C-alpha positions as CSV (number, residue, x, y, z in Angstrom):
1,X,-3.3,-22.7,-5.7
2,X,-0.1,-22.9,-3.7
3,X,2.1,-21.9,-6.7
4,X,-0.3,-19.2,-7.7
5,X,-0.4,-17.7,-4.2
6,X,3.4,-17.9,-3.9
7,X,3.9,-16.1,-7.2
8,X,1.4,-13.4,-6.2
9,X,2.9,-12.9,-2.8
10,X,6.5,-12.7,-4.1
11,X,5.7,-10.4,-6.9
12,X,3.6,-8.1,-4.7
13,X,6.3,-8.1,-2.1
14,X,8.9,-7.0,-4.6
15,X,6.8,-4.2,-6.0
16,X,6.0,-3.0,-2.5
17,X,9.6,-3.3,-1.6
18,X,10.3,-0.8,-4.4
19,X,7.5,1.5,-3.1
20,X,8.3,1.3,0.6
21,X,12.0,1.8,0.3
22,X,11.3,5.3,-1.2
23,X,9.0,6.1,1.8
24,X,11.8,5.2,4.3
25,X,14.3,7.2,2.3
26,X,11.9,10.1,2.3
27,X,11.6,10.0,6.0
28,X,15.3,9.6,6.7
29,X,17.5,11.2,4.0
30,X,15.8,12.6,0.9
31,X,15.0,16.0,2.5
32,X,18.6,17.1,3.2
33,X,19.9,15.6,0.0
34,X,17.4,16.8,-2.6
35,X,15.9,19.9,-0.8
36,X,19.0,21.3,1.1
37,X,17.9,25.0,0.7
38,X,14.7,24.2,2.7
39,X,14.4,24.2,6.5
40,X,14.4,20.7,8.1
41,X,10.6,20.8,8.4
42,X,10.1,22.1,4.8
43,X,12.6,19.6,3.5
44,X,10.7,16.7,5.1
45,X,7.4,18.0,3.7
46,X,8.9,18.3,0.3
47,X,10.3,14.8,0.4
48,X,6.9,13.5,1.5
49,X,5.5,15.5,-1.4
50,X,7.5,13.4,-3.8
51,X,6.4,10.4,-1.8
52,X,2.7,11.4,-2.4
53,X,3.2,11.6,-6.2
54,X,3.4,7.8,-6.2
55,X,0.0,7.6,-4.7
56,X,-1.5,10.0,-7.2
57,X,-0.1,7.9,-10.0
58,X,-1.6,4.6,-8.6
59,X,-5.2,5.2,-9.7
60,X,-3.9,6.1,-13.2
61,X,-1.9,2.9,-13.2
62,X,-4.9,0.9,-12.1
63,X,-6.9,2.4,-15.0
64,X,-4.2,1.7,-17.5
65,X,-3.4,-1.8,-16.3
66,X,-7.0,-2.5,-15.4
67,X,-7.9,-1.9,-19.1
68,X,-5.2,-4.5,-20.0
69,X,-6.4,-6.9,-17.4
70,X,-10.1,-6.7,-18.4
71,X,-9.3,-6.7,-22.2
72,X,-6.3,-9.0,-22.5
73,X,-6.1,-11.0,-19.3
74,X,-4.9,-10.7,-15.7
75,X,-1.5,-12.4,-16.5
76,X,0.0,-9.7,-18.7
77,X,-0.6,-7.1,-16.0
78,X,1.6,-9.0,-13.6
79,X,4.6,-8.9,-16.0
80,X,4.2,-5.3,-17.3
81,X,3.7,-3.7,-13.9
82,X,6.7,-5.5,-12.3
83,X,9.0,-4.4,-15.1
84,X,7.9,-0.8,-14.9
85,X,8.2,-0.5,-11.1
86,X,11.5,-2.3,-11.0
87,X,13.1,-0.1,-13.7
88,X,11.9,3.1,-12.1
89,X,13.2,2.0,-8.6
90,X,16.7,1.2,-9.9
91,X,16.7,4.6,-11.6
92,X,15.9,6.4,-8.3
93,X,19.1,5.0,-6.8
94,X,21.1,6.5,-9.7
95,X,19.8,10.1,-9.4
96,X,22.5,12.5,-8.3
97,X,21.7,14.8,-5.4
98,X,20.8,18.5,-5.5
99,X,24.5,19.4,-5.0
100,X,25.3,17.8,-8.4
101,X,22.2,18.5,-10.5
102,X,20.5,21.3,-8.8
103,X,16.7,21.6,-9.3
104,X,16.9,18.8,-11.9
105,X,17.5,16.2,-9.2
106,X,14.2,16.6,-7.3
107,X,12.4,16.8,-10.7
108,X,13.8,13.5,-11.7
109,X,12.7,12.0,-8.4
110,X,9.2,13.2,-9.1
111,X,9.1,11.6,-12.5
112,X,10.5,8.3,-11.3
113,X,8.2,8.2,-8.3
114,X,5.3,8.8,-10.6
115,X,6.4,5.7,-12.7
116,X,6.7,3.7,-9.5
117,X,3.2,4.5,-8.6
118,X,1.9,3.8,-12.1
119,X,3.4,0.3,-12.0
120,X,2.2,-0.5,-8.5
121,X,-1.3,0.7,-9.4
122,X,-1.5,-2.2,-11.8
123,X,0.2,-4.8,-9.7
124,X,-2.4,-5.2,-7.0
125,X,-5.3,-5.8,-9.4
126,X,-3.4,-8.4,-11.4
127,X,-2.0,-10.3,-8.4
128,X,-5.2,-10.3,-6.4
129,X,-7.5,-11.4,-9.3
130,X,-5.1,-14.2,-10.3
131,X,-5.5,-15.8,-6.9
132,X,-9.1,-14.8,-6.2
133,X,-10.5,-16.0,-9.6
134,X,-8.7,-19.4,-9.2
135,X,-9.7,-19.9,-5.6
136,X,-12.7,-22.0,-4.5
137,X,-15.5,-19.9,-3.1
138,X,-15.2,-21.2,0.5
139,X,-11.5,-20.4,0.7
140,X,-11.4,-17.3,-1.5
141,X,-10.5,-14.8,1.3
142,X,-7.7,-17.1,2.5
143,X,-6.1,-17.6,-0.9
144,X,-6.6,-14.0,-1.9
145,X,-5.0,-12.8,1.3
146,X,-1.5,-14.0,0.2
147,X,-1.0,-11.0,-2.1
148,X,-1.9,-8.9,1.0
149,X,1.0,-10.5,2.8
150,X,3.2,-9.0,0.1
151,X,3.2,-5.4,1.5
152,X,4.4,-6.4,5.0
153,X,7.1,-8.6,3.4
154,X,8.1,-5.8,1.1
155,X,8.2,-3.4,4.0
156,X,10.4,-5.7,6.1
157,X,12.8,-6.2,3.2
158,X,13.0,-2.5,2.5
159,X,13.5,-1.5,6.0
160,X,15.7,-4.5,6.9
161,X,18.1,-3.4,4.3
162,X,17.9,0.2,5.4
163,X,18.4,-0.9,9.0
164,X,21.5,-3.0,8.2
165,X,23.0,-0.1,6.2
166,X,22.1,2.4,8.8
167,X,23.7,0.3,11.6
168,X,26.8,-0.7,9.5
169,X,27.7,2.6,7.9
170,X,28.6,6.0,9.3
171,X,26.0,8.7,9.0
172,X,28.1,10.3,6.2
173,X,28.4,7.0,4.3
174,X,24.7,6.3,4.6
175,X,23.8,9.7,3.3
176,X,26.4,9.6,0.5
177,X,25.7,6.2,-1.0
178,X,24.2,3.7,1.5
179,X,20.6,4.7,1.0
180,X,20.9,4.0,-2.7
181,X,21.8,0.3,-2.3
182,X,18.1,-0.9,-1.7
183,X,17.1,0.9,-4.9
184,X,19.8,-0.9,-6.9
185,X,18.8,-4.2,-5.4
186,X,15.3,-3.8,-6.8
187,X,16.6,-4.8,-10.2
188,X,17.7,-8.3,-9.1
189,X,14.4,-8.7,-7.2
190,X,12.3,-7.8,-10.2
191,X,14.2,-10.3,-12.4
192,X,13.5,-13.1,-9.9
193,X,9.8,-12.1,-9.7
194,X,9.5,-12.2,-13.5
195,X,11.1,-15.7,-13.6
196,X,8.7,-17.0,-10.9
197,X,5.6,-15.6,-12.7
198,X,6.6,-16.9,-16.2
199,X,4.7,-20.2,-15.8
200,X,1.4,-18.9,-14.4
201,X,-1.9,-19.7,-16.2
202,X,-4.7,-17.2,-17.0
203,X,-7.7,-17.3,-14.7
204,X,-10.7,-19.5,-15.7
205,X,-13.2,-16.6,-15.4
206,X,-11.3,-14.4,-17.9
207,X,-10.9,-17.3,-20.3
208,X,-14.6,-17.9,-20.1
209,X,-15.4,-14.2,-20.7
210,X,-13.0,-14.2,-23.7
211,X,-14.5,-17.4,-25.2
212,X,-18.1,-16.0,-24.8
213,X,-17.1,-12.6,-26.3
214,X,-18.2,-10.7,-23.1
215,X,-15.1,-8.7,-22.5
216,X,-15.6,-5.0,-21.8
217,X,-14.7,-2.8,-24.7
218,X,-13.9,0.2,-22.5
219,X,-13.7,-1.0,-18.9
220,X,-12.9,2.4,-17.3
221,X,-15.8,4.1,-19.1
222,X,-18.1,1.3,-18.0
223,X,-17.0,1.5,-14.4
224,X,-17.4,5.3,-14.4
225,X,-20.9,5.0,-15.9
226,X,-22.3,2.0,-14.0
227,X,-20.2,1.6,-10.8
228,X,-19.0,5.1,-9.9
229,X,-20.8,5.1,-6.5
230,X,-19.3,1.7,-5.7
231,X,-15.8,3.0,-6.6
232,X,-16.2,6.1,-4.3
233,X,-17.5,4.0,-1.4
234,X,-14.7,1.5,-1.6
235,X,-12.1,4.3,-1.9
236,X,-13.6,6.0,1.2
237,X,-13.9,2.7,3.1
238,X,-10.2,1.7,2.5
239,X,-8.8,5.2,3.1
240,X,-8.3,4.5,6.9
241,X,-6.2,1.4,6.2
242,X,-3.7,3.5,4.1
243,X,-3.8,6.3,6.6
244,X,-3.0,4.1,9.6
245,X,-0.3,2.1,7.8
246,X,1.6,5.1,6.5
247,X,1.3,7.0,9.7
248,X,3.1,4.1,11.4
249,X,5.5,3.2,8.6
250,X,6.4,6.7,7.3
251,X,5.3,9.7,9.4
252,X,6.2,8.0,12.7
253,X,9.8,7.4,11.5
254,X,10.3,11.0,10.7
255,X,8.6,12.2,13.9
256,X,10.5,9.9,16.1
257,X,13.9,10.7,14.6
258,X,13.4,14.5,14.0
259,X,11.1,15.6,16.8
260,X,11.8,13.1,19.6
261,X,15.5,12.6,18.8
262,X,15.2,8.8,18.8
263,X,17.9,6.8,16.9
264,X,16.6,5.8,13.5
265,X,17.7,2.2,14.1
266,X,15.4,2.0,17.2
267,X,12.5,3.5,15.3
268,X,13.0,1.1,12.4
269,X,13.1,-1.9,14.7
270,X,9.8,-0.8,16.5
271,X,8.0,-0.3,13.2
272,X,9.4,-3.5,11.6
273,X,8.3,-5.6,14.6
274,X,4.7,-4.3,14.3
275,X,4.6,-4.9,10.6
276,X,5.9,-8.4,11.0
277,X,3.1,-9.3,13.4
278,X,0.5,-7.9,11.0
279,X,1.9,-10.0,8.2
280,X,1.9,-13.2,10.3
281,X,-1.8,-12.8,11.4
282,X,-3.1,-11.9,7.9
283,X,-4.1,-15.5,6.7
284,X,-5.7,-16.2,10.1
285,X,-7.9,-13.1,9.8
286,X,-8.7,-14.1,6.2
287,X,-10.0,-17.5,7.5
288,X,-12.4,-15.6,9.7
289,X,-13.5,-13.7,6.6
290,X,-14.4,-16.9,4.9
291,X,-16.3,-18.1,8.0
292,X,-18.1,-14.9,9.1
293,X,-18.0,-12.6,6.1
294,X,-15.9,-9.8,4.8
295,X,-18.0,-6.8,5.9
296,X,-18.1,-7.6,9.6
297,X,-14.3,-7.7,9.8
298,X,-14.0,-4.4,7.9
299,X,-16.4,-2.7,10.3
300,X,-14.5,-4.1,13.3
301,X,-11.2,-2.9,11.9
302,X,-12.5,0.6,11.3
303,X,-14.0,0.8,14.8
304,X,-10.7,-0.5,16.4
305,X,-8.8,2.1,14.4
306,X,-11.0,5.0,15.6
307,X,-10.6,3.8,19.2
308,X,-6.8,3.3,19.1
309,X,-5.4,6.4,17.4
310,X,-5.2,8.5,20.5
311,X,-3.5,5.7,22.6
312,X,-1.1,5.1,19.7
313,X,0.0,8.7,19.5
314,X,0.4,8.9,23.3
315,X,2.5,5.8,23.3
316,X,4.7,7.1,20.4
317,X,5.2,10.4,22.2
318,X,6.7,8.6,25.3
319,X,9.8,7.7,23.1
320,X,10.1,4.4,24.9
321,X,10.7,1.6,22.4
322,X,8.4,-1.0,24.1
323,X,5.5,1.4,24.4
324,X,6.0,2.7,20.8
325,X,6.0,-0.9,19.6
326,X,2.8,-1.6,21.5
327,X,1.2,1.4,19.9
328,X,2.3,0.5,16.4
329,X,1.2,-3.1,16.8
330,X,-2.3,-2.2,18.0
331,X,-2.7,0.1,15.0
332,X,-1.6,-2.4,12.4
333,X,-3.7,-5.2,13.9
334,X,-6.7,-2.9,13.4
335,X,-5.5,-2.2,9.9
336,X,-5.0,-5.8,8.9
337,X,-8.4,-6.8,10.2
338,X,-9.7,-4.9,7.2
339,X,-7.0,-5.4,4.6
340,X,-6.7,-9.2,5.1
341,X,-10.2,-9.6,3.5
342,X,-10.4,-6.8,1.0
343,X,-8.5,-8.8,-1.7
344,X,-11.6,-11.1,-1.8
345,X,-14.1,-8.4,-1.0
346,X,-13.4,-5.9,-3.7
347,X,-13.3,-8.4,-6.6
348,X,-16.6,-9.8,-5.4
349,X,-18.2,-6.4,-5.5
350,X,-17.6,-6.0,-9.2
351,X,-18.9,-8.1,-12.1
352,X,-16.0,-10.1,-13.8
353,X,-16.0,-8.0,-17.1
354,X,-14.8,-4.8,-15.3
355,X,-13.4,-6.4,-12.2
356,X,-9.7,-5.6,-12.8
357,X,-10.4,-2.0,-13.4
358,X,-13.1,-1.4,-10.8
359,X,-11.4,-3.1,-7.9
360,X,-8.0,-1.7,-8.6
361,X,-9.2,1.9,-9.1
362,X,-11.2,1.8,-5.9
363,X,-8.2,0.3,-4.0
364,X,-5.7,2.8,-5.3
365,X,-7.9,5.8,-5.1
366,X,-8.1,5.1,-1.4
367,X,-4.3,5.3,-1.4
368,X,-4.5,8.9,-2.6
369,X,-7.0,9.8,0.2
370,X,-5.3,7.9,3.0
371,X,-1.7,7.2,2.0
372,X,-0.6,10.3,0.0
373,X,-2.1,13.0,2.3
374,X,-1.5,11.4,5.7
375,X,2.3,11.9,6.1
376,X,2.0,15.5,4.8
377,X,-0.9,16.4,7.0
378,X,0.6,14.6,10.1
379,X,3.9,16.3,9.6
380,X,2.3,19.8,9.3
381,X,0.0,19.2,12.3
382,X,2.7,17.9,14.5
383,X,5.3,20.6,13.9
384,X,6.1,23.3,16.3
385,X,4.5,21.8,19.4
386,X,6.2,20.4,22.5
387,X,3.4,18.1,23.6
388,X,2.0,14.9,22.0
389,X,0.7,15.5,18.5
390,X,-3.0,15.0,19.4
391,X,-4.0,16.7,16.1
392,X,-2.6,13.6,14.2
393,X,-4.7,11.3,16.4
394,X,-7.8,13.5,15.8
395,X,-7.2,13.5,12.0
396,X,-6.8,9.7,11.9
397,X,-9.9,9.2,14.1
398,X,-12.0,11.3,11.7
399,X,-10.7,9.3,8.7
400,X,-11.6,6.0,10.5
401,X,-15.2,7.2,11.2
402,X,-15.6,8.2,7.6
403,X,-14.4,4.8,6.4
404,X,-16.7,3.1,8.9
405,X,-19.7,4.9,7.4
406,X,-18.6,3.8,3.8
407,X,-18.2,0.2,4.9
408,X,-21.7,0.4,6.5
409,X,-23.1,1.3,3.0
410,X,-21.5,-1.7,1.2
411,X,-23.1,-5.1,1.0
412,X,-21.8,-8.4,2.2
413,X,-20.3,-10.6,-0.6
414,X,-19.5,-13.9,1.2
415,X,-20.8,-16.4,-1.3
416,X,-23.1,-18.4,1.1
417,X,-24.5,-15.1,2.5
418,X,-24.8,-13.1,-0.6
419,X,-28.4,-11.8,-1.1
420,X,-27.9,-9.3,-3.9
421,X,-25.9,-8.9,-7.1
422,X,-22.1,-9.0,-6.6
423,X,-21.7,-5.6,-8.2
424,X,-23.3,-4.4,-5.0
425,X,-24.8,-1.0,-4.2
426,X,-27.8,0.3,-6.0
427,X,-27.2,3.5,-7.9
């Protein structure tokens, strides 16, 4: 289990490094470089638009790789998704700016960002199921939480490299070539991840399905026919987690640097500190999920998010690093209270024959609802005013309440407490 968990964590961290480094670049430099004819606000919105394309591609990737995972095994998904995401990320670092290619430059960004999202859409399902289906029932939330540590690690790597480059280079150097370095580094990271994953074994549950001839012939069609309500509920339930995380990690960076005039190094340090804390507490929250159930923690995380959004925005607007860090940390602790256990929760909601497709589609559809739209909506809502952007807080609070309602309609799946079928909600 230790080797499986490590391989899942490292691979997920690498893929999220690829995904997050684009978000940081979108917040800091992509607008002026690839949309120079736009106003600063419009350029930022356009850059976040290319950022959102990755989220739109993720459900498509989960359907594509979910089919592979349910038909041919969880293990092949972990290799194919890592190769696709790594190659697309390296290519982003090679795209010339608008000054060189004109309109072709942002179009290439769109295509490569789409491929990034396609690969990441498959990664989560493969990595989570490889650990969850090997793990003993009483420790499933703990072991399955290790892939969930991957996103904070990937974020810290991405932003740590950006921070070092931002601090060590002049503004002109950073804009000219410095921002590209993390994208080029993704190739080396992907190669290391593939090497680590080369010795992993297929999960016992999939091998049993294959031996008994019970694999789904068309997993996506089966999920759409028999589990559509469950997919929509899980997508709505998880939307707040994405909304909170990308408000902190992406929109807040742009708002702090552009609207409040805070140095980007200061903003990166505040956000990175909060993300690091969320990563450290993830396995401890997962242990609570094994003891007390998945659903109670998810409900608590949604409620905490709804209560904390206005304080977080107020603390951000002060522009004081300690207070901003406090606001970000509170938000991400609420977020991780949910997301530490969803890697065990979602697979348990679906029957094994369509688990890779159903869990991944629900998870990544939530990314469209919460992750793709939030930076765009928050940037539009917060523009032009001189006071704190309370509209952003109101938007996030509404998302949290909607997610709370969706979680309330989902069943508990903790093995000792399960009282109904794992595929969950009656149609």
